[in-house]
RODO-2510 file (C-alpha; in nm, 4 decimals, decimal comma):
residues 390
     n   res          X          Y          Z
     1     m    -3,2672     4,3738    -1,1996
     2     r    -2,9294     4,3029    -1,0428
     3     y    -2,6262     4,5299    -1,0684
     4     f    -2,2708     4,4008    -1,0950
     5     i    -1,9906     4,6238    -0,9681
     6     g    -1,6546     4,4982    -1,0902
     7     i    -1,3347     4,6233    -0,9267
     8     d    -0,9839     4,5627    -1,0582
     9     v    -0,7493     4,6051    -0,7613
    10     a    -0,3888     4,7265    -0,7600
    11     k    -0,1405     4,8595    -0,5065
    12     f    -0,2009     5,2338    -0,5307
    13     k    -0,5317     5,2620    -0,7176
    14     h    -0,8300     5,0500    -0,8141
    15     t    -1,0614     5,0674    -1,1164
    16     a    -1,4369     5,0066    -1,0969
    17     c    -1,7384     4,9916    -1,3266
    18     v    -2,1079     4,8988    -1,3023
    19     i    -2,3116     4,6875    -1,5458
    20     d    -2,6625     4,5424    -1,5415
    21     t    -2,7812     4,1878    -1,6143
    22     d    -2,7715     4,2608    -1,9880
    23     g    -2,4059     4,3586    -1,9680
    24     i    -2,4805     4,7237    -2,0397
    25     a    -2,2397     4,9678    -1,8750
    26     l    -2,4225     5,1935    -1,6302
    27     v    -2,1055     5,3494    -1,4892
    28     e    -1,7993     5,3662    -1,7119
    29     p    -1,4655     5,2580    -1,5590
    30     f    -1,3235     5,5088    -1,3125
    31     d    -1,0139     5,5052    -1,0909
    32     f    -1,0029     5,5600    -0,7153
    33     t    -0,7087     5,5592    -0,4767
    34     n    -0,6347     5,2843    -0,2259
    35     d    -0,7142     5,4979     0,0806
    36     i    -1,0170     5,6278     0,2680
    37     i    -1,0639     5,9190     0,0260
    38     g    -1,0641     5,6751    -0,2650
    39     f    -1,3051     5,4390    -0,0883
    40     q    -1,5473     5,7248    -0,0256
    41     s    -1,5158     5,8232    -0,3924
    42     l    -1,6094     5,4664    -0,4884
    43     l    -1,9202     5,4750    -0,2694
    44     k    -2,0239     5,8089    -0,4168
    45     n    -2,0074     5,6676    -0,7704
    46     i    -2,1876     5,3398    -0,7002
    47     k    -2,4247     5,4503    -0,4215
    48     p    -2,7441     5,4397    -0,6369
    49     f    -2,6857     5,0709    -0,7104
    50     l    -2,5945     4,9661    -0,3557
    51     k    -2,9498     5,0354    -0,2405
    52     k    -3,0772     4,7706    -0,4823
    53     k    -2,9864     4,4078    -0,5551
    54     h    -2,6141     4,4166    -0,6194
    55     l    -2,2841     4,2305    -0,6183
    56     v    -1,9444     4,3904    -0,5656
    57     g    -1,6692     4,1658    -0,6988
    58     m    -1,2928     4,1608    -0,7215
    59     e    -1,0299     3,9002    -0,8018
    60     d    -0,8890     3,6966    -0,5155
    61     t    -0,5260     3,7922    -0,5813
    62     g    -0,2681     3,9054    -0,3298
    63     h    -0,3498     4,1412    -0,0444
    64     y    -0,4088     4,4707    -0,2250
    65     g    -0,7867     4,4363    -0,2061
    66     d    -0,8109     4,3189     0,1559
    67     n    -0,8725     4,6622     0,3081
    68     l    -1,1310     4,7515     0,0439
    69     r    -1,3123     4,4200     0,0898
    70     n    -1,3281     4,4657     0,4686
    71     f    -1,4430     4,8273     0,4247
    72     l    -1,7349     4,7159     0,2060
    73     l    -1,8256     4,4199     0,4279
    74     e    -1,8375     4,6410     0,7372
    75     k    -2,0930     4,8549     0,5546
    76     q    -2,2901     4,5336     0,4873
    77     y    -2,2595     4,5365     0,1101
    78     k    -2,2672     4,2108    -0,0853
    79     v    -1,9039     4,1279    -0,1723
    80     v    -1,7748     3,8293    -0,3707
    81     m    -1,4272     3,7114    -0,4680
    82     l    -1,3497     3,5689    -0,8119
    83     n    -1,0944     3,3129    -0,9195
    84     p    -0,8376     3,5054    -1,1301
    85     i    -0,7794     3,1970    -1,3469
    86     v    -1,1442     3,2090    -1,4541
    87     t    -1,1408     3,5803    -1,5356
    88     s    -0,8166     3,5353    -1,7303
    89     h    -0,9712     3,2591    -1,9440
    90     i    -1,2839     3,4662    -2,0068
    91     r    -1,0782     3,7676    -2,1129
    92     k    -0,8666     3,5580    -2,3501
    93     a    -1,1749     3,3859    -2,4941
    94     s    -1,3170     3,7296    -2,5732
    95     n    -0,9925     3,8280    -2,7493
    96     k    -0,9642     4,1295    -2,5257
    97     a    -0,6452     4,3124    -2,4369
    98     k    -0,5441     4,3472    -2,0737
    99     n    -0,5702     4,6781    -1,8933
   100     d    -0,7471     4,8018    -1,5812
   101     r    -1,0530     4,9347    -1,7660
   102     i    -1,1081     4,6105    -1,9550
   103     d    -1,0360     4,3975    -1,6484
   104     c    -1,3060     4,5581    -1,4339
   105     f    -1,5608     4,4888    -1,7120
   106     v    -1,4440     4,1267    -1,7340
   107     i    -1,4809     4,0927    -1,3558
   108     a    -1,8308     4,2438    -1,3636
   109     n    -1,9407     4,0120    -1,6464
   110     t    -1,7918     3,7066    -1,4754
   111     m    -2,0066     3,7723    -1,1672
   112     m    -2,3180     3,6905    -1,3697
   113     n    -2,2311     3,3225    -1,3245
   114     p    -2,2651     3,2254    -0,9544
   115     n    -2,0308     2,9288    -1,0070
   116     f    -1,7379     3,1648    -1,0604
   117     y    -1,7307     3,3465    -0,7261
   118     r    -1,7290     3,2942    -0,3496
   119     d    -1,9442     3,5007    -0,1158
   120     q    -1,7631     3,7031     0,1485
   121     q    -1,9003     3,7707     0,4958
   122     v    -1,7888     3,9316     0,8198
   123     q    -1,6762     3,6194     1,0034
   124     s    -1,7000     3,5432     1,3737
   125     i    -1,3733     3,3479     1,3489
   126     d    -1,0715     3,5618     1,2658
   127     y    -0,9467     3,3380     0,9844
   128     a    -0,7255     3,6147     0,8425
   129     t    -0,5250     3,6552     1,1648
   130     i    -0,4850     3,2803     1,2144
   131     r    -0,3847     3,2394     0,8499
   132     q    -0,1253     3,5145     0,8829
   133     l     0,0185     3,3521     1,1965
   134     t     0,0428     3,0051     1,0408
   135     r     0,2016     3,1476     0,7264
   136     m     0,4507     3,3349     0,9443
   137     h     0,5305     3,0005     1,1085
   138     h     0,6022     2,8480     0,7665
   139     t     0,8128     3,1463     0,6574
   140     h     1,0226     3,1705     0,9749
   141     t     1,0752     2,7937     0,9854
   142     e     1,2125     2,8064     0,6308
   143     e     1,4353     3,1015     0,7225
   144     i     1,5717     2,9216     1,0291
   145     n     1,6466     2,6119     0,8214
   146     r     1,8213     2,8249     0,5598
   147     y     2,0430     2,9949     0,8191
   148     k     2,1191     2,6603     0,9817
   149     c     2,2343     2,5262     0,6443
   150     q     2,4594     2,8305     0,6028
   151     l     2,5962     2,7772     0,9536
   152     q     2,6727     2,4116     0,8807
   153     k     2,8567     2,5116     0,5647
   154     s     3,0694     2,7529     0,7685
   155     i     3,1386     2,4900     1,0371
   156     d     3,2483     2,2407     0,7707
   157     i     3,5211     2,4866     0,6722
   158     v     3,6453     2,6225     1,0066
   159     f     3,5844     2,3235     1,2401
   160     p     3,4423     2,0173     1,0564
   161     e     3,4880     1,7912     1,3605
   162     f     3,2695     2,0089     1,5832
   163     n     2,9348     1,8391     1,5138
   164     s     3,0646     1,5037     1,6379
   165     l     3,1653     1,6500     1,9756
   166     l     2,8186     1,7343     2,1090
   167     n     2,5086     1,5188     2,1335
   168     t     2,2617     1,7820     2,0136
   169     k     2,2941     2,0333     1,7329
   170     y     2,1783     2,3892     1,8031
   171     s     2,1580     2,3334     2,1790
   172     k     2,2487     2,6222     2,4100
   173     t     2,5990     2,4782     2,4605
   174     y     2,6459     2,4150     2,0882
   175     l     2,5567     2,7713     1,9885
   176     e     2,7412     2,9356     2,2791
   177     i     3,0730     2,7671     2,1917
   178     l     3,0401     2,8695     1,8272
   179     d     2,9274     3,2203     1,9149
   180     t     3,2220     3,2704     2,1519
   181     y     3,5090     3,1016     1,9669
   182     r     3,3804     3,0718     1,6056
   183     g     3,6239     2,8043     1,4859
   184     a     3,8972     2,5515     1,5632
   185     y     4,1809     2,8052     1,5318
   186     t     4,0523     3,0266     1,8148
   187     i     3,9668     2,7324     2,0409
   188     a     4,3107     2,5755     1,9887
   189     n     4,4756     2,9028     2,0917
   190     t     4,2507     2,9780     2,3909
   191     d     4,3622     2,9184     2,7499
   192     i     4,2083     2,5985     2,8857
   193     r     4,0795     2,7886     3,1906
   194     l     3,8707     3,0160     2,9688
   195     l     3,7251     2,7150     2,7897
   196     r     3,6364     2,5544     3,1238
   197     n     3,4714     2,8747     3,2391
   198     t     3,2649     2,8997     2,9187
   199     l     3,1406     2,5423     2,9500
   200     k     3,0702     2,5923     3,3205
   201     n     2,8609     2,9043     3,2609
   202     v     2,6629     2,7590     2,9721
   203     g     2,6069     2,4315     3,1549
   204     v     2,4558     2,5762     3,4722
   205     g     2,1804     2,3415     3,5861
   206     r     2,2541     2,0835     3,3179
   207     s     2,5281     1,8423     3,2183
   208     v     2,7588     1,9238     2,9288
   209     s     2,8528     1,6319     2,7055
   210     i     3,2044     1,7597     2,6357
   211     s     3,4955     1,8726     2,8517
   212     a     3,7235     2,1686     2,7854
   213     e     4,0142     1,9276     2,7330
   214     q     3,8251     1,7285     2,4687
   215     l     3,7220     2,0466     2,2897
   216     k     4,0763     2,1883     2,2842
   217     k     4,2292     1,8570     2,1727
   218     s     3,9824     1,8241     1,8845
   219     a     4,0458     2,1854     1,7801
   220     k     4,4236     2,1339     1,7729
   221     e     4,3845     1,8239     1,5557
   222     s     4,1210     1,9809     1,3292
   223     i     4,1702     2,0064     0,9535
   224     g     3,9589     2,3231     0,9546
   225     q     4,0797     2,6486     0,8038
   226     h     4,1365     2,9788     0,9792
   227     n     3,9045     3,1898     0,7625
   228     l     3,8444     3,5404     0,8996
   229     a     3,5371     3,6137     0,6854
   230     i     3,3596     3,2917     0,7782
   231     e     3,4487     3,3307     1,1458
   232     m     3,2938     3,6786     1,1374
   233     d     2,9783     3,5395     0,9756
   234     i     2,9182     3,2620     1,2305
   235     p     2,8053     3,4888     1,5225
   236     f     2,5794     3,6765     1,2815
   237     l     2,4105     3,3549     1,1661
   238     i     2,3716     3,2392     1,5261
   239     s     2,2067     3,5674     1,6261
   240     l     1,9580     3,5278     1,3386
   241     i     1,8793     3,1682     1,4362
   242     r     1,8269     3,2640     1,8004
   243     r     1,6094     3,5626     1,7179
   244     l     1,3911     3,3776     1,4672
   245     t     1,3568     3,0789     1,7006
   246     s     1,2353     3,3127     1,9748
   247     i     0,9842     3,4778     1,7387
   248     l     0,8671     3,1363     1,6190
   249     g     0,8010     3,0363     1,9794
   250     e     0,5824     3,3452     2,0289
   251     i     0,3929     3,2729     1,7067
   252     d     0,3323     2,9087     1,8003
   253     k     0,2089     3,0127     2,1445
   254     k    -0,0470     3,2470     1,9884
   255     i    -0,1538     2,9794     1,7361
   256     e    -0,2112     2,7338     2,0204
   257     e    -0,4232     2,9929     2,2036
   258     f    -0,6463     3,0268     1,8967
   259     s    -0,6620     2,6485     1,8685
   260     h    -0,7829     2,6105     2,2277
   261     q    -1,0457     2,8810     2,1680
   262     l    -1,1808     2,7157     1,8522
   263     n    -1,1466     2,3568     1,9772
   264     s    -1,1853     2,2241     1,6227
   265     p    -1,3013     1,8617     1,5837
   266     i    -1,0150     1,7912     1,3426
   267     l    -0,7841     1,7923     1,6467
   268     d    -0,9427     1,4567     1,7318
   269     i    -0,7701     1,3077     1,4263
   270     s    -0,4480     1,1518     1,5541
   271     g    -0,1401     1,3043     1,3925
   272     i    -0,2812     1,6573     1,3598
   273     s    -0,1228     1,9161     1,5908
   274     h    -0,2589     2,2530     1,7024
   275     f    -0,0495     2,4275     1,4372
   276     s    -0,1555     2,1894     1,1587
   277     a    -0,5220     2,2189     1,2534
   278     m    -0,5102     2,5991     1,2550
   279     s    -0,3190     2,6067     0,9258
   280     i    -0,5804     2,3871     0,7561
   281     i    -0,8793     2,5697     0,9044
   282     s    -0,7484     2,9190     0,8285
   283     e    -0,6502     2,8358     0,4697
   284     l    -0,9896     2,6783     0,3993
   285     g    -1,1824     2,9543     0,5762
   286     d    -1,5558     2,9023     0,6245
   287     i    -1,6076     2,5494     0,4960
   288     t    -1,9730     2,6208     0,4145
   289     y    -1,8428     2,8090     0,1086
   290     f    -1,7742     2,4669    -0,0444
   291     s    -2,0916     2,2964    -0,1649
   292     n    -1,9215     1,9570    -0,1715
   293     e    -1,5958     1,7838    -0,0820
   294     k    -1,4747     1,7801    -0,4439
   295     k    -1,4628     2,1600    -0,4503
   296     l    -1,2657     2,1611    -0,1265
   297     i    -1,0131     1,9132    -0,2700
   298     k    -0,9814     2,1240    -0,5836
   299     f    -0,9319     2,4364    -0,3723
   300     a    -0,6431     2,2620    -0,1958
   301     g    -0,4858     2,1836    -0,5339
   302     v    -0,4422     1,8116    -0,4596
   303     n    -0,6720     1,6819    -0,7331
   304     p    -0,5108     1,5098    -1,0359
   305     c    -0,5243     1,6889    -1,3703
   306     v    -0,7674     1,5407    -1,6224
   307     y    -0,6640     1,5188    -1,9871
   308     e    -0,8932     1,3548    -2,2419
   309     s    -0,9104     1,3912    -2,6180
   310     g    -1,1377     1,1761    -2,8309
   311     t    -1,0824     0,8156    -2,7256
   312     y    -0,7568     0,9000    -2,5479
   313     s    -0,7515     0,9476    -2,1729
   314     m    -0,4258     1,0119    -1,9869
   315     t    -0,3971     0,7780    -1,6885
   316     h    -0,0917     0,9206    -1,5118
   317     t    -0,1254     1,2940    -1,4523
   318     r     0,0284     1,5362    -1,2054
   319     l    -0,1588     1,7286    -0,9377
   320     e    -0,3095     2,0622    -1,0365
   321     k    -0,1299     2,2407    -0,7489
   322     k    -0,3617     2,5392    -0,7607
   323     g    -0,4916     2,7191    -0,4540
   324     s    -0,2966     2,7691    -0,1331
   325     k     0,0589     2,6348    -0,1326
   326     y     0,0600     2,6680     0,2471
   327     l    -0,2392     2,4359     0,2751
   328     r    -0,0743     2,1761     0,0502
   329     k     0,2499     2,2023     0,2460
   330     t     0,0712     2,1411     0,5767
   331     l    -0,1235     1,8470     0,4341
   332     y     0,1924     1,6791     0,3056
   333     q     0,3703     1,7457     0,6357
   334     i     0,1028     1,5750     0,8452
   335     i    -0,0173     1,2915     0,6225
   336     d     0,2554     1,0454     0,7272
   337     s     0,1625     1,0970     1,0942
   338     v    -0,2078     1,0592     1,0161
   339     i    -0,1336     0,7322     0,8340
   340     r     0,0882     0,6078     1,1171
   341     f    -0,1589     0,6750     1,3993
   342     n    -0,4885     0,5886     1,2256
   343     p    -0,5405     0,2218     1,1285
   344     i    -0,8024     0,3075     0,8633
   345     f    -0,5676     0,5504     0,6882
   346     q    -0,2838     0,3005     0,7246
   347     a    -0,4908     0,0269     0,5596
   348     f    -0,5971     0,2664     0,2833
   349     y    -0,2347     0,3649     0,2215
   350     q    -0,1221     0,0009     0,2071
   351     k    -0,4056    -0,0758    -0,0344
   352     k    -0,2824     0,1940    -0,2751
   353     i     0,0766     0,0699    -0,2457
   354     s    -0,0396    -0,2874    -0,3204
   355     q    -0,2124    -0,1533    -0,6324
   356     g     0,1260    -0,0407    -0,7600
   357     k     0,0946     0,3261    -0,6632
   358     s     0,4134     0,5122    -0,5786
   359     y     0,4758     0,6508    -0,2297
   360     r     0,3899     1,0049    -0,3414
   361     c     0,0788     0,8923    -0,5287
   362     a    -0,0446     0,6916    -0,2285
   363     q     0,0165     0,9991    -0,0127
   364     g    -0,2034     1,2020    -0,2477
   365     h    -0,4881     0,9513    -0,2182
   366     c    -0,4623     0,9667     0,1626
   367     i    -0,4600     1,3479     0,1598
   368     r    -0,7790     1,3544    -0,0467
   369     k    -0,9364     1,1053     0,1945
   370     l    -0,8296     1,3248     0,4873
   371     l    -0,9893     1,6311     0,3252
   372     r    -1,3129     1,4376     0,2728
   373     v    -1,3093     1,3467     0,6430
   374     i    -1,2371     1,7084     0,7442
   375     y    -1,5196     1,8342     0,5222
   376     k    -1,7601     1,5820     0,6732
   377     i    -1,6848     1,6444     1,0405
   378     i    -1,6831     2,0246     1,0126
   379     s    -1,9815     2,0672     0,7786
   380     t    -2,2026     1,8247     0,9735
   381     g    -2,0672     1,8987     1,3212
   382     e    -2,0677     1,5266     1,3974
   383     g    -1,7090     1,5134     1,5222
   384     f    -1,4438     1,2594     1,4296
   385     d    -1,5190     0,8907     1,4843
   386     s    -1,2621     0,6489     1,3422
   387     a    -1,5193     0,3680     1,3616
   388     k    -1,7245     0,5404     1,0900
   389     l    -1,4331     0,5600     0,8469
   390     k    -1,4379     0,3257     0,5499
***
């Protein structure tokens, strides 16, 4: 006899129940708080079943169940995570309403099918920390790009000629001039000696591509507006860009440290950086959870949808795009480099293009090939050998 303990997780409280292999409720749904007192209450209610063959399951949604999952794993209980899409379909197929009490029963019943869950274990590799770091990298990079776009919009209004004056955008000189003078109006009305002093201080140890005279002349001839609100916003945007760039540097340094510790074989694939490797590894987790490469590809959400009805079969379908969006983003960011630096991938890409596939479609085929390679080299421990690629 096996006992299935279903838990529906939420932010402040969770709901649990226990059923047997016949689906008979042994413990009716009960609530417990998302804290140590609540966790101890859970153990008190389910303790008789934890001494026997059991499964504790919850949906793999959000972060609300992370602390509970780790609490149970540390006590060496058998914990599994369920795909919420599966439990949703099962609930709808049973014509059941949705509430916490019903949901925990649905979760418990779903666990009877081993194809619908993934085992959880205390892992030697801290995938959760690496995953959090790589996701922070994605988030802060997007924030920096957003603030840079806002800064460019402001520059286009107060000093549109500014970008053509310096060789590199967002360099120390570039940001210092904007932070100090904010727009063409202030620069045009600033003493040339102050401008020289600013450029001298910011250019210590390096050459500056613009002189104070060139800067002042361009500012006087600028078509830019003198807009007080925008000129107040520019230093604020610059401070955000600087701060986030500094944080991003710290994050990337820590990611690289993890990468050197793990020394993953996927780093041997040309075009994959330390960050990309750690992003892929952390999002996939323990690759032994996937019984074959097809499940890994489906987990990444880069498999085409299948639609068939009778004799009709749709030939051009979109990607499912389920699973981790961060994993998909990393895969699409690196695939062009992988194609460029690996002749086998390059030939495979050209083959798909010659078959009439679009650029994006050919990319998708290469990504799936890359995932098959990653699955092979990690699951077998053979390492990457381009000569073995077909």
